[in-house]
PDB file of N, H, CA, C and O in Angstrom:
ATOM      1  N   MET A   1      73.959  44.450  75.937  1.00  0.00           N
ATOM      2  CA  MET A   1      74.480  44.285  77.278  1.00  0.00           C
ATOM      3  C   MET A   1      74.078  42.895  77.783  1.00  0.00           C
ATOM      4  O   MET A   1      72.939  42.464  77.602  1.00  0.00           O
ATOM      5  N   PRO A   2      75.032  42.200  78.420  1.00  0.00           N
ATOM      6  CA  PRO A   2      74.718  40.857  78.925  1.00  0.00           C
ATOM      7  C   PRO A   2      73.718  40.922  80.083  1.00  0.00           C
ATOM      8  O   PRO A   2      73.548  41.967  80.711  1.00  0.00           O
ATOM      9  N   PRO A   3      73.078  39.821  80.350  1.00  0.00           N
ATOM     10  CA  PRO A   3      72.109  39.816  81.451  1.00  0.00           C
ATOM     11  C   PRO A   3      72.808  39.999  82.804  1.00  0.00           C
ATOM     12  O   PRO A   3      74.012  39.774  82.927  1.00  0.00           O
ATOM     13  N   ALA A   4      72.040  40.409  83.807  1.00  0.00           N
ATOM     14  H   ALA A   4      71.062  40.592  83.707  1.00  0.00           H
ATOM     15  CA  ALA A   4      72.578  40.723  85.132  1.00  0.00           C
ATOM     16  C   ALA A   4      73.230  39.501  85.775  1.00  0.00           C
ATOM     17  O   ALA A   4      74.239  39.634  86.466  1.00  0.00           O
ATOM     18  N   GLU A   5      72.662  38.310  85.554  1.00  0.00           N
ATOM     19  H   GLU A   5      71.842  38.202  84.992  1.00  0.00           H
ATOM     20  CA  GLU A   5      73.218  37.102  86.157  1.00  0.00           C
ATOM     21  C   GLU A   5      74.635  36.836  85.645  1.00  0.00           C
ATOM     22  O   GLU A   5      75.520  36.439  86.403  1.00  0.00           O
ATOM     23  N   GLN A   6      74.830  37.064  84.348  1.00  0.00           N
ATOM     24  H   GLN A   6      74.111  37.387  83.732  1.00  0.00           H
ATOM     25  CA  GLN A   6      76.156  36.844  83.758  1.00  0.00           C
ATOM     26  C   GLN A   6      77.155  37.868  84.303  1.00  0.00           C
ATOM     27  O   GLN A   6      78.294  37.518  84.613  1.00  0.00           O
ATOM     28  N   LEU A   7      76.740  39.107  84.418  1.00  0.00           N
ATOM     29  H   LEU A   7      75.815  39.391  84.166  1.00  0.00           H
ATOM     30  CA  LEU A   7      77.613  40.145  84.970  1.00  0.00           C
ATOM     31  C   LEU A   7      77.974  39.829  86.423  1.00  0.00           C
ATOM     32  O   LEU A   7      79.115  40.031  86.839  1.00  0.00           O
ATOM     33  N   TYR A   8      76.998  39.331  87.194  1.00  0.00           N
ATOM     34  H   TYR A   8      76.072  39.167  86.855  1.00  0.00           H
ATOM     35  CA  TYR A   8      77.243  38.982  88.579  1.00  0.00           C
ATOM     36  C   TYR A   8      78.247  37.834  88.679  1.00  0.00           C
ATOM     37  O   TYR A   8      79.145  37.864  89.521  1.00  0.00           O
ATOM     38  N   ALA A   9      78.097  36.831  87.828  1.00  0.00           N
ATOM     39  H   ALA A   9      77.368  36.807  87.144  1.00  0.00           H
ATOM     40  CA  ALA A   9      79.011  35.695  87.820  1.00  0.00           C
ATOM     41  C   ALA A   9      80.429  36.136  87.437  1.00  0.00           C
ATOM     42  O   ALA A   9      81.404  35.676  88.033  1.00  0.00           O
ATOM     43  N   GLU A  10      80.542  37.011  86.460  1.00  0.00           N
ATOM     44  H   GLU A  10      79.751  37.384  85.976  1.00  0.00           H
ATOM     45  CA  GLU A  10      81.844  37.522  86.044  1.00  0.00           C
ATOM     46  C   GLU A  10      82.488  38.333  87.175  1.00  0.00           C
ATOM     47  O   GLU A  10      83.695  38.245  87.401  1.00  0.00           O
ATOM     48  N   THR A  11      81.685  39.107  87.868  1.00  0.00           N
ATOM     49  H   THR A  11      80.704  39.178  87.685  1.00  0.00           H
ATOM     50  CA  THR A  11      82.193  39.911  88.980  1.00  0.00           C
ATOM     51  C   THR A  11      82.737  39.009  90.078  1.00  0.00           C
ATOM     52  O   THR A  11      83.819  39.258  90.610  1.00  0.00           O
ATOM     53  N   LEU A  12      81.989  37.957  90.421  1.00  0.00           N
ATOM     54  H   LEU A  12      81.110  37.754  89.989  1.00  0.00           H
ATOM     55  CA  LEU A  12      82.467  37.024  91.437  1.00  0.00           C
ATOM     56  C   LEU A  12      83.758  36.338  90.997  1.00  0.00           C
ATOM     57  O   LEU A  12      84.675  36.149  91.796  1.00  0.00           O
ATOM     58  N   SER A  13      83.819  35.968  89.716  1.00  0.00           N
ATOM     59  H   SER A  13      83.074  36.122  89.067  1.00  0.00           H
ATOM     60  CA  SER A  13      85.019  35.321  89.198  1.00  0.00           C
ATOM     61  C   SER A  13      86.224  36.259  89.285  1.00  0.00           C
ATOM     62  O   SER A  13      87.311  35.844  89.688  1.00  0.00           O
ATOM     63  N   LEU A  14      86.030  37.508  88.911  1.00  0.00           N
ATOM     64  H   LEU A  14      85.148  37.845  88.584  1.00  0.00           H
ATOM     65  CA  LEU A  14      87.116  38.490  88.959  1.00  0.00           C
ATOM     66  C   LEU A  14      87.539  38.778  90.399  1.00  0.00           C
ATOM     67  O   LEU A  14      88.729  38.941  90.670  1.00  0.00           O
ATOM     68  N   LYS A  15      86.588  38.841  91.317  1.00  0.00           N
ATOM     69  H   LYS A  15      85.621  38.709  91.096  1.00  0.00           H
ATOM     70  CA  LYS A  15      86.931  39.060  92.726  1.00  0.00           C
ATOM     71  C   LYS A  15      87.770  37.901  93.254  1.00  0.00           C
ATOM     72  O   LYS A  15      88.705  38.110  94.027  1.00  0.00           O
ATOM     73  N   GLY A  16      87.442  36.692  92.844  1.00  0.00           N
ATOM     74  H   GLY A  16      86.682  36.522  92.216  1.00  0.00           H
ATOM     75  CA  GLY A  16      88.226  35.530  93.258  1.00  0.00           C
ATOM     76  C   GLY A  16      89.637  35.592  92.710  1.00  0.00           C
ATOM     77  O   GLY A  16      90.596  35.259  93.406  1.00  0.00           O
ATOM     78  N   ALA A  17      89.768  36.023  91.447  1.00  0.00           N
ATOM     79  H   ALA A  17      88.989  36.293  90.882  1.00  0.00           H
ATOM     80  CA  ALA A  17      91.087  36.138  90.834  1.00  0.00           C
ATOM     81  C   ALA A  17      91.919  37.205  91.543  1.00  0.00           C
ATOM     82  O   ALA A  17      93.114  37.012  91.769  1.00  0.00           O
ATOM     83  N   VAL A  18      91.299  38.316  91.890  1.00  0.00           N
ATOM     84  H   VAL A  18      90.328  38.473  91.707  1.00  0.00           H
ATOM     85  CA  VAL A  18      92.006  39.389  92.587  1.00  0.00           C
ATOM     86  C   VAL A  18      92.457  38.907  93.962  1.00  0.00           C
ATOM     87  O   VAL A  18      93.579  39.200  94.373  1.00  0.00           O
ATOM     88  N   ALA A  19      91.620  38.183  94.673  1.00  0.00           N
ATOM     89  H   ALA A  19      90.708  37.945  94.339  1.00  0.00           H
ATOM     90  CA  ALA A  19      91.991  37.667  95.999  1.00  0.00           C
ATOM     91  C   ALA A  19      93.170  36.704  95.883  1.00  0.00           C
ATOM     92  O   ALA A  19      94.083  36.733  96.709  1.00  0.00           O
ATOM     93  N   ALA A  20      93.151  35.848  94.855  1.00  0.00           N
ATOM     94  H   ALA A  20      92.409  35.824  94.185  1.00  0.00           H
ATOM     95  CA  ALA A  20      94.258  34.911  94.659  1.00  0.00           C
ATOM     96  C   ALA A  20      95.556  35.654  94.358  1.00  0.00           C
ATOM     97  O   ALA A  20      96.617  35.284  94.860  1.00  0.00           O
ATOM     98  N   LEU A  21      95.471  36.696  93.543  1.00  0.00           N
ATOM     99  H   LEU A  21      94.609  36.997  93.135  1.00  0.00           H
ATOM    100  CA  LEU A  21      96.666  37.487  93.221  1.00  0.00           C
ATOM    101  C   LEU A  21      97.195  38.215  94.443  1.00  0.00           C
ATOM    102  O   LEU A  21      98.409  38.339  94.608  1.00  0.00           O
ATOM    103  N   GLN A  22      96.310  38.697  95.299  1.00  0.00           N
ATOM    104  H   GLN A  22      95.324  38.596  95.164  1.00  0.00           H
ATOM    105  CA  GLN A  22      96.753  39.379  96.514  1.00  0.00           C
ATOM    106  C   GLN A  22      97.470  38.417  97.435  1.00  0.00           C
ATOM    107  O   GLN A  22      98.458  38.791  98.068  1.00  0.00           O
ATOM    108  N   GLY A  23      96.996  37.191  97.525  1.00  0.00           N
ATOM    109  H   GLY A  23      96.193  36.887  97.011  1.00  0.00           H
ATOM    110  CA  GLY A  23      97.676  36.186  98.341  1.00  0.00           C
ATOM    111  C   GLY A  23      99.055  35.893  97.800  1.00  0.00           C
ATOM    112  O   GLY A  23     100.007  35.754  98.568  1.00  0.00           O
ATOM    113  N   THR A  24      99.177  35.797  96.478  1.00  0.00           N
ATOM    114  H   THR A  24      98.403  35.910  95.854  1.00  0.00           H
ATOM    115  CA  THR A  24     100.463  35.555  95.836  1.00  0.00           C
ATOM    116  C   THR A  24     101.397  36.725  96.067  1.00  0.00           C
ATOM    117  O   THR A  24     102.592  36.545  96.303  1.00  0.00           O
ATOM    118  N   LEU A  25     100.838  37.937  95.995  1.00  0.00           N
ATOM    119  H   LEU A  25      99.867  38.083  95.803  1.00  0.00           H
ATOM    120  CA  LEU A  25     101.645  39.139  96.197  1.00  0.00           C
ATOM    121  C   LEU A  25     102.182  39.188  97.621  1.00  0.00           C
ATOM    122  O   LEU A  25     103.341  39.546  97.831  1.00  0.00           O
ATOM    123  N   THR A  26     101.359  38.835  98.595  1.00  0.00           N
ATOM    124  H   THR A  26     100.418  38.545  98.424  1.00  0.00           H
ATOM    125  CA  THR A  26     101.797  38.845  99.992  1.00  0.00           C
ATOM    126  C   THR A  26     102.927  37.846 100.205  1.00  0.00           C
ATOM    127  O   THR A  26     103.906  38.149 100.888  1.00  0.00           O
ATOM    128  N   ALA A  27     102.795  36.663  99.625  1.00  0.00           N
ATOM    129  H   ALA A  27     102.000  36.417  99.070  1.00  0.00           H
ATOM    130  CA  ALA A  27     103.851  35.658  99.751  1.00  0.00           C
ATOM    131  C   ALA A  27     105.136  36.151  99.105  1.00  0.00           C
ATOM    132  O   ALA A  27     106.224  35.938  99.640  1.00  0.00           O
ATOM    133  N   ALA A  28     105.015  36.809  97.956  1.00  0.00           N
ATOM    134  H   ALA A  28     104.131  36.982  97.522  1.00  0.00           H
ATOM    135  CA  ALA A  28     106.196  37.340  97.274  1.00  0.00           C
ATOM    136  C   ALA A  28     106.850  38.439  98.105  1.00  0.00           C
ATOM    137  O   ALA A  28     108.077  38.524  98.168  1.00  0.00           O
ATOM    138  N   GLN A  29     106.036  39.279  98.742  1.00  0.00           N
ATOM    139  H   GLN A  29     105.040  39.210  98.690  1.00  0.00           H
ATOM    140  CA  GLN A  29     106.586  40.348  99.570  1.00  0.00           C
ATOM    141  C   GLN A  29     107.328  39.772 100.776  1.00  0.00           C
ATOM    142  O   GLN A  29     108.371  40.298 101.164  1.00  0.00           O
ATOM    143  N   GLU A  30     106.807  38.710 101.368  1.00  0.00           N
ATOM    144  H   GLU A  30     105.959  38.283 101.053  1.00  0.00           H
ATOM    145  CA  GLU A  30     107.489  38.074 102.488  1.00  0.00           C
ATOM    146  C   GLU A  30     108.818  37.474 102.043  1.00  0.00           C
ATOM    147  O   GLU A  30     109.824  37.566 102.746  1.00  0.00           O
ATOM    148  N   GLU A  31     108.803  36.859 100.866  1.00  0.00           N
ATOM    149  H   GLU A  31     107.986  36.784 100.295  1.00  0.00           H
ATOM    150  CA  GLU A  31     110.039  36.267 100.346  1.00  0.00           C
ATOM    151  C   GLU A  31     111.072  37.348 100.059  1.00  0.00           C
ATOM    152  O   GLU A  31     112.257  37.170 100.338  1.00  0.00           O
ATOM    153  N   ILE A  32     110.627  38.460  99.505  1.00  0.00           N
ATOM    154  H   ILE A  32     109.664  38.604  99.278  1.00  0.00           H
ATOM    155  CA  ILE A  32     111.536  39.576  99.227  1.00  0.00           C
ATOM    156  C   ILE A  32     112.146  40.090 100.525  1.00  0.00           C
ATOM    157  O   ILE A  32     113.344  40.370 100.575  1.00  0.00           O
ATOM    158  N   ALA A  33     111.335  40.220 101.581  1.00  0.00           N
ATOM    159  H   ALA A  33     110.362  39.992 101.541  1.00  0.00           H
ATOM    160  CA  ALA A  33     111.851  40.692 102.871  1.00  0.00           C
ATOM    161  C   ALA A  33     112.905  39.725 103.414  1.00  0.00           C
ATOM    162  O   ALA A  33     113.938  40.156 103.926  1.00  0.00           O
ATOM    163  N   GLN A  34     112.645  38.420 103.304  1.00  0.00           N
ATOM    164  H   GLN A  34     111.806  38.070 102.889  1.00  0.00           H
ATOM    165  CA  GLN A  34     113.622  37.432 103.771  1.00  0.00           C
ATOM    166  C   GLN A  34     114.916  37.516 102.965  1.00  0.00           C
ATOM    167  O   GLN A  34     116.008  37.423 103.526  1.00  0.00           O
ATOM    168  N   LEU A  35     114.794  37.690 101.666  1.00  0.00           N
ATOM    169  H   LEU A  35     113.907  37.765 101.210  1.00  0.00           H
ATOM    170  CA  LEU A  35     115.981  37.781 100.819  1.00  0.00           C
ATOM    171  C   LEU A  35     116.789  39.033 101.132  1.00  0.00           C
ATOM    172  O   LEU A  35     118.019  38.999 101.091  1.00  0.00           O
ATOM    173  N   LYS A  36     116.116  40.136 101.443  1.00  0.00           N
ATOM    174  H   LYS A  36     115.117  40.163 101.476  1.00  0.00           H
ATOM    175  CA  LYS A  36     116.826  41.361 101.813  1.00  0.00           C
ATOM    176  C   LYS A  36     117.623  41.172 103.098  1.00  0.00           C
ATOM    177  O   LYS A  36     118.740  41.674 103.221  1.00  0.00           O
ATOM    178  N   VAL A  37     117.049  40.451 104.050  1.00  0.00           N
ATOM    179  H   VAL A  37     116.141  40.043 103.950  1.00  0.00           H
ATOM    180  CA  VAL A  37     117.763  40.171 105.299  1.00  0.00           C
ATOM    181  C   VAL A  37     118.995  39.315 105.010  1.00  0.00           C
ATOM    182  O   VAL A  37     120.071  39.559 105.557  1.00  0.00           O
ATOM    183  N   GLN A  38     118.830  38.318 104.151  1.00  0.00           N
ATOM    184  H   GLN A  38     117.957  38.120 103.707  1.00  0.00           H
ATOM    185  CA  GLN A  38     119.963  37.457 103.807  1.00  0.00           C
ATOM    186  C   GLN A  38     121.057  38.231 103.086  1.00  0.00           C
ATOM    187  O   GLN A  38     122.241  38.019 103.349  1.00  0.00           O
ATOM    188  N   ILE A  39     120.675  39.125 102.184  1.00  0.00           N
ATOM    189  H   ILE A  39     119.714  39.297 101.970  1.00  0.00           H
ATOM    190  CA  ILE A  39     121.661  39.932 101.452  1.00  0.00           C
ATOM    191  C   ILE A  39     122.414  40.838 102.419  1.00  0.00           C
ATOM    192  O   ILE A  39     123.633  40.979 102.320  1.00  0.00           O
ATOM    193  N   ALA A  40     121.687  41.457 103.358  1.00  0.00           N
ATOM    194  H   ALA A  40     120.697  41.343 103.439  1.00  0.00           H
ATOM    195  CA  ALA A  40     122.344  42.331 104.336  1.00  0.00           C
ATOM    196  C   ALA A  40     123.350  41.536 105.162  1.00  0.00           C
ATOM    197  O   ALA A  40     124.448  42.023 105.435  1.00  0.00           O
ATOM    198  N   TRP A  41     122.985  40.314 105.562  1.00  0.00           N
ATOM    199  H   TRP A  41     122.093  39.919 105.340  1.00  0.00           H
ATOM    200  CA  TRP A  41     123.900  39.482 106.335  1.00  0.00           C
ATOM    201  C   TRP A  41     125.136  39.138 105.517  1.00  0.00           C
ATOM    202  O   TRP A  41     126.257  39.198 106.022  1.00  0.00           O
ATOM    203  N   LEU A  42     124.929  38.775 104.246  1.00  0.00           N
ATOM    204  H   LEU A  42     124.018  38.726 103.836  1.00  0.00           H
ATOM    205  CA  LEU A  42     126.063  38.428 103.384  1.00  0.00           C
ATOM    206  C   LEU A  42     126.980  39.621 103.158  1.00  0.00           C
ATOM    207  O   LEU A  42     128.202  39.473 103.169  1.00  0.00           O
ATOM    208  N   LYS A  43     126.404  40.801 102.952  1.00  0.00           N
ATOM    209  H   LYS A  43     125.411  40.921 102.943  1.00  0.00           H
ATOM    210  CA  LYS A  43     127.223  42.000 102.772  1.00  0.00           C
ATOM    211  C   LYS A  43     128.064  42.263 104.012  1.00  0.00           C
ATOM    212  O   LYS A  43     129.253  42.571 103.921  1.00  0.00           O
ATOM    213  N   LYS A  44     127.431  42.135 105.168  1.00  0.00           N
ATOM    214  H   LYS A  44     126.465  41.885 105.242  1.00  0.00           H
ATOM    215  CA  LYS A  44     128.165  42.363 106.415  1.00  0.00           C
ATOM    216  C   LYS A  44     129.266  41.326 106.576  1.00  0.00           C
ATOM    217  O   LYS A  44     130.372  41.644 107.015  1.00  0.00           O
ATOM    218  N   ARG A  45     128.959  40.095 106.219  1.00  0.00           N
ATOM    219  H   ARG A  45     128.062  39.838 105.862  1.00  0.00           H
ATOM    220  CA  ARG A  45     129.906  38.990 106.381  1.00  0.00           C
ATOM    221  C   ARG A  45     131.103  39.138 105.432  1.00  0.00           C
ATOM    222  O   ARG A  45     132.248  38.953 105.844  1.00  0.00           O
ATOM    223  N   PHE A  46     130.835  39.473 104.160  1.00  0.00           N
ATOM    224  H   PHE A  46     129.904  39.623 103.826  1.00  0.00           H
ATOM    225  CA  PHE A  46     131.910  39.505 103.170  1.00  0.00           C
ATOM    226  C   PHE A  46     132.602  40.852 103.063  1.00  0.00           C
ATOM    227  O   PHE A  46     133.792  40.901 102.753  1.00  0.00           O
ATOM    228  N   TYR A  47     131.896  41.945 103.310  1.00  0.00           N
ATOM    229  H   TYR A  47     130.929  41.906 103.562  1.00  0.00           H
ATOM    230  CA  TYR A  47     132.497  43.262 103.133  1.00  0.00           C
ATOM    231  C   TYR A  47     132.739  43.984 104.442  1.00  0.00           C
ATOM    232  O   TYR A  47     133.337  45.060 104.450  1.00  0.00           O
ATOM    233  N   GLY A  48     132.291  43.417 105.541  1.00  0.00           N
ATOM    234  H   GLY A  48     131.806  42.542 105.534  1.00  0.00           H
ATOM    235  CA  GLY A  48     132.502  44.030 106.846  1.00  0.00           C
ATOM    236  C   GLY A  48     133.880  43.695 107.367  1.00  0.00           C
ATOM    237  O   GLY A  48     134.680  43.065 106.675  1.00  0.00           O
ATOM    238  N   PRO A  49     134.157  44.116 108.583  1.00  0.00           N
ATOM    239  CA  PRO A  49     135.473  43.817 109.147  1.00  0.00           C
ATOM    240  C   PRO A  49     135.635  42.313 109.370  1.00  0.00           C
ATOM    241  O   PRO A  49     134.677  41.608 109.684  1.00  0.00           O
ATOM    242  N   GLY A  50     136.848  41.852 109.203  1.00  0.00           N
ATOM    243  H   GLY A  50     137.627  42.425 108.947  1.00  0.00           H
ATOM    244  CA  GLY A  50     137.135  40.437 109.410  1.00  0.00           C
ATOM    245  C   GLY A  50     137.140  40.086 110.883  1.00  0.00           C
ATOM    246  O   GLY A  50     137.117  40.970 111.741  1.00  0.00           O
ATOM    247  N   LEU A  51     137.168  38.825 111.170  1.00  0.00           N
ATOM    248  H   LEU A  51     137.186  38.108 110.474  1.00  0.00           H
ATOM    249  CA  LEU A  51     137.133  38.385 112.559  1.00  0.00           C
ATOM    250  C   LEU A  51     138.389  38.792 113.320  1.00  0.00           C
ATOM    251  O   LEU A  51     138.317  39.128 114.502  1.00  0.00           O
ATOM    252  N   GLY A  52     139.547  38.764 112.646  1.00  0.00           N
ATOM    253  H   GLY A  52     139.606  38.491 111.686  1.00  0.00           H
ATOM    254  CA  GLY A  52     140.791  39.074 113.331  1.00  0.00           C
ATOM    255  C   GLY A  52     141.246  40.506 113.169  1.00  0.00           C
ATOM    256  O   GLY A  52     142.290  40.890 113.696  1.00  0.00           O
ATOM    257  N   GLU A  53     140.469  41.309 112.440  1.00  0.00           N
ATOM    258  H   GLU A  53     139.621  40.997 112.012  1.00  0.00           H
ATOM    259  CA  GLU A  53     140.881  42.695 112.203  1.00  0.00           C
ATOM    260  C   GLU A  53     140.657  43.544 113.443  1.00  0.00           C
ATOM    261  O   GLU A  53     139.694  43.358 114.187  1.00  0.00           O
ATOM    262  N   THR A  54     141.563  44.469 113.638  1.00  0.00           N
ATOM    263  H   THR A  54     142.345  44.620 113.033  1.00  0.00           H
ATOM    264  CA  THR A  54     141.409  45.441 114.717  1.00  0.00           C
ATOM    265  C   THR A  54     141.512  46.834 114.117  1.00  0.00           C
ATOM    266  O   THR A  54     142.031  47.011 113.015  1.00  0.00           O
ATOM    267  N   LEU A  55     141.016  47.812 114.845  1.00  0.00           N
ATOM    268  H   LEU A  55     140.594  47.668 115.740  1.00  0.00           H
ATOM    269  CA  LEU A  55     141.090  49.186 114.369  1.00  0.00           C
ATOM    270  C   LEU A  55     142.488  49.730 114.612  1.00  0.00           C
ATOM    271  O   LEU A  55     143.088  49.482 115.658  1.00  0.00           O
ATOM    272  N   ASP A  56     142.999  50.472 113.642  1.00  0.00           N
ATOM    273  H   ASP A  56     142.511  50.673 112.793  1.00  0.00           H
ATOM    274  CA  ASP A  56     144.297  51.088 113.867  1.00  0.00           C
ATOM    275  C   ASP A  56     144.106  52.398 114.641  1.00  0.00           C
ATOM    276  O   ASP A  56     142.977  52.791 114.934  1.00  0.00           O
ATOM    277  N   ARG A  57     145.193  53.053 114.962  1.00  0.00           N
ATOM    278  H   ARG A  57     146.110  52.733 114.723  1.00  0.00           H
ATOM    279  CA  ARG A  57     145.154  54.241 115.819  1.00  0.00           C
ATOM    280  C   ARG A  57     144.289  55.344 115.210  1.00  0.00           C
ATOM    281  O   ARG A  57     143.507  55.969 115.927  1.00  0.00           O
ATOM    282  N   ALA A  58     144.408  55.597 113.913  1.00  0.00           N
ATOM    283  H   ALA A  58     145.043  55.089 113.330  1.00  0.00           H
ATOM    284  CA  ALA A  58     143.645  56.672 113.277  1.00  0.00           C
ATOM    285  C   ALA A  58     142.132  56.384 113.344  1.00  0.00           C
ATOM    286  O   ALA A  58     141.336  57.290 113.593  1.00  0.00           O
ATOM    287  N   GLN A  59     141.756  55.148 113.126  1.00  0.00           N
ATOM    288  H   GLN A  59     142.403  54.412 112.924  1.00  0.00           H
ATOM    289  CA  GLN A  59     140.344  54.802 113.197  1.00  0.00           C
ATOM    290  C   GLN A  59     139.804  54.968 114.615  1.00  0.00           C
ATOM    291  O   GLN A  59     138.681  55.433 114.810  1.00  0.00           O
ATOM    292  N   MET A  60     140.606  54.588 115.592  1.00  0.00           N
ATOM    293  H   MET A  60     141.518  54.210 115.434  1.00  0.00           H
ATOM    294  CA  MET A  60     140.183  54.742 116.982  1.00  0.00           C
ATOM    295  C   MET A  60     140.024  56.215 117.343  1.00  0.00           C
ATOM    296  O   MET A  60     139.078  56.589 118.036  1.00  0.00           O
ATOM    297  N   LEU A  61     140.959  57.060 116.870  1.00  0.00           N
ATOM    298  H   LEU A  61     141.727  56.756 116.307  1.00  0.00           H
ATOM    299  CA  LEU A  61     140.865  58.487 117.154  1.00  0.00           C
ATOM    300  C   LEU A  61     139.609  59.088 116.529  1.00  0.00           C
ATOM    301  O   LEU A  61     138.975  59.954 117.130  1.00  0.00           O
ATOM    302  N   LEU A  62     139.242  58.637 115.327  1.00  0.00           N
ATOM    303  H   LEU A  62     139.757  57.932 114.838  1.00  0.00           H
ATOM    304  CA  LEU A  62     138.024  59.132 114.692  1.00  0.00           C
ATOM    305  C   LEU A  62     136.798  58.740 115.511  1.00  0.00           C
ATOM    306  O   LEU A  62     135.889  59.552 115.689  1.00  0.00           O
ATOM    307  N   GLN A  63     136.765  57.525 116.003  1.00  0.00           N
ATOM    308  H   GLN A  63     137.503  56.866 115.859  1.00  0.00           H
ATOM    309  CA  GLN A  63     135.626  57.091 116.812  1.00  0.00           C
ATOM    310  C   GLN A  63     135.568  57.849 118.130  1.00  0.00           C
ATOM    311  O   GLN A  63     134.488  58.223 118.587  1.00  0.00           O
ATOM    312  N   ILE A  64     136.715  58.074 118.737  1.00  0.00           N
ATOM    313  H   ILE A  64     137.592  57.770 118.366  1.00  0.00           H
ATOM    314  CA  ILE A  64     136.754  58.814 120.002  1.00  0.00           C
ATOM    315  C   ILE A  64     136.288  60.245 119.771  1.00  0.00           C
ATOM    316  O   ILE A  64     135.563  60.808 120.591  1.00  0.00           O
ATOM    317  N   GLU A  65     136.704  60.828 118.659  1.00  0.00           N
ATOM    318  H   GLU A  65     137.293  60.370 117.993  1.00  0.00           H
ATOM    319  CA  GLU A  65     136.303  62.191 118.335  1.00  0.00           C
ATOM    320  C   GLU A  65     134.786  62.278 118.179  1.00  0.00           C
ATOM    321  O   GLU A  65     134.163  63.226 118.656  1.00  0.00           O
ATOM    322  N   GLY A  66     134.201  61.295 117.517  1.00  0.00           N
ATOM    323  H   GLY A  66     134.708  60.525 117.130  1.00  0.00           H
ATOM    324  CA  GLY A  66     132.748  61.274 117.353  1.00  0.00           C
ATOM    325  C   GLY A  66     132.023  61.150 118.678  1.00  0.00           C
ATOM    326  O   GLY A  66     131.000  61.800 118.892  1.00  0.00           O
ATOM    327  N   VAL A  67     132.540  60.326 119.561  1.00  0.00           N
ATOM    328  H   VAL A  67     133.371  59.798 119.386  1.00  0.00           H
ATOM    329  CA  VAL A  67     131.933  60.150 120.878  1.00  0.00           C
ATOM    330  C   VAL A  67     132.071  61.432 121.689  1.00  0.00           C
ATOM    331  O   VAL A  67     131.142  61.815 122.400  1.00  0.00           O
ATOM    332  N   GLU A  68     133.212  62.097 121.591  1.00  0.00           N
ATOM    333  H   GLU A  68     133.966  61.786 121.013  1.00  0.00           H
ATOM    334  CA  GLU A  68     133.407  63.348 122.328  1.00  0.00           C
ATOM    335  C   GLU A  68     132.427  64.419 121.850  1.00  0.00           C
ATOM    336  O   GLU A  68     131.867  65.153 122.664  1.00  0.00           O
ATOM    337  N   LYS A  69     132.217  64.511 120.538  1.00  0.00           N
ATOM    338  H   LYS A  69     132.671  63.914 119.877  1.00  0.00           H
ATOM    339  CA  LYS A  69     131.261  65.499 120.005  1.00  0.00           C
ATOM    340  C   LYS A  69     129.860  65.198 120.510  1.00  0.00           C
ATOM    341  O   LYS A  69     129.124  66.108 120.890  1.00  0.00           O
ATOM    342  N   LEU A  70     129.491  63.935 120.514  1.00  0.00           N
ATOM    343  H   LEU A  70     130.088  63.195 120.204  1.00  0.00           H
ATOM    344  CA  LEU A  70     128.166  63.548 121.004  1.00  0.00           C
ATOM    345  C   LEU A  70     128.025  63.880 122.482  1.00  0.00           C
ATOM    346  O   LEU A  70     126.984  64.384 122.904  1.00  0.00           O
ATOM    347  N   ALA A  71     129.055  63.606 123.273  1.00  0.00           N
ATOM    348  H   ALA A  71     129.900  63.197 122.930  1.00  0.00           H
ATOM    349  CA  ALA A  71     129.027  63.890 124.697  1.00  0.00           C
ATOM    350  C   ALA A  71     128.907  65.393 124.939  1.00  0.00           C
ATOM    351  O   ALA A  71     128.195  65.823 125.846  1.00  0.00           O
ATOM    352  N   ALA A  72     129.603  66.192 124.129  1.00  0.00           N
ATOM    353  H   ALA A  72     130.182  65.843 123.392  1.00  0.00           H
ATOM    354  CA  ALA A  72     129.544  67.643 124.287  1.00  0.00           C
ATOM    355  C   ALA A  72     128.142  68.158 123.980  1.00  0.00           C
ATOM    356  O   ALA A  72     127.642  69.055 124.659  1.00  0.00           O
ATOM    357  N   ARG A  73     127.510  67.589 122.955  1.00  0.00           N
ATOM    358  H   ARG A  73     127.916  66.861 122.403  1.00  0.00           H
ATOM    359  CA  ARG A  73     126.147  68.018 122.634  1.00  0.00           C
ATOM    360  C   ARG A  73     125.181  67.633 123.736  1.00  0.00           C
ATOM    361  O   ARG A  73     124.260  68.391 124.040  1.00  0.00           O
ATOM    362  N   LEU A  74     125.368  66.484 124.333  1.00  0.00           N
ATOM    363  H   LEU A  74     126.116  65.868 124.086  1.00  0.00           H
ATOM    364  CA  LEU A  74     124.472  66.049 125.402  1.00  0.00           C
ATOM    365  C   LEU A  74     124.717  66.834 126.687  1.00  0.00           C
ATOM    366  O   LEU A  74     123.794  67.021 127.480  1.00  0.00           O
ATOM    367  N   ALA A  75     125.947  67.295 126.904  1.00  0.00           N
ATOM    368  H   ALA A  75     126.697  67.143 126.260  1.00  0.00           H
ATOM    369  CA  ALA A  75     126.284  68.006 128.135  1.00  0.00           C
ATOM    370  C   ALA A  75     125.786  69.450 128.124  1.00  0.00           C
ATOM    371  O   ALA A  75     125.548  70.025 129.186  1.00  0.00           O
ATOM    372  N   THR A  76     125.623  70.048 126.935  1.00  0.00           N
ATOM    373  H   THR A  76     125.816  69.581 126.072  1.00  0.00           H
ATOM    374  CA  THR A  76     125.173  71.439 126.884  1.00  0.00           C
ATOM    375  C   THR A  76     123.696  71.514 127.249  1.00  0.00           C
ATOM    376  O   THR A  76     122.887  70.738 126.739  1.00  0.00           O
ATOM    377  N   PRO A  77     123.343  72.449 128.132  1.00  0.00           N
ATOM    378  CA  PRO A  77     121.928  72.593 128.515  1.00  0.00           C
ATOM    379  C   PRO A  77     121.109  73.158 127.364  1.00  0.00           C
ATOM    380  O   PRO A  77     121.582  73.982 126.581  1.00  0.00           O
ATOM    381  N   THR A  78     119.881  72.694 127.285  1.00  0.00           N
ATOM    382  H   THR A  78     119.497  72.024 127.921  1.00  0.00           H
ATOM    383  CA  THR A  78     119.004  73.178 126.206  1.00  0.00           C
ATOM    384  C   THR A  78     117.996  74.147 126.735  1.00  0.00           C
ATOM    385  O   THR A  78     117.174  74.660 125.976  1.00  0.00           O
TER     386      THR A  78
END
C-alpha cells in the first residue's frame, strides 16, 4: 500500500479533475439548453403557420368548439 502522503496527493488531484469535469458539464448543459431553444424556434418558424396564412372555417369551428367546452366546464359549479 502506498504511503498516506501519496494517497492524499492522488485524492486532491482526482478532486480537482472531478471539479473541472463538473464545470465542463455545466457549460455543456447550458449550451444544450440554448440549442433546444433555437431548435424550437426554427421548428415554429419553418413548420408553423405562415405569416399570410389564415384559418379556414373548419379550423375556426374546431377552436370555437374547444373554447365552448372549456367555458361550459368553468361555468358548472363544483
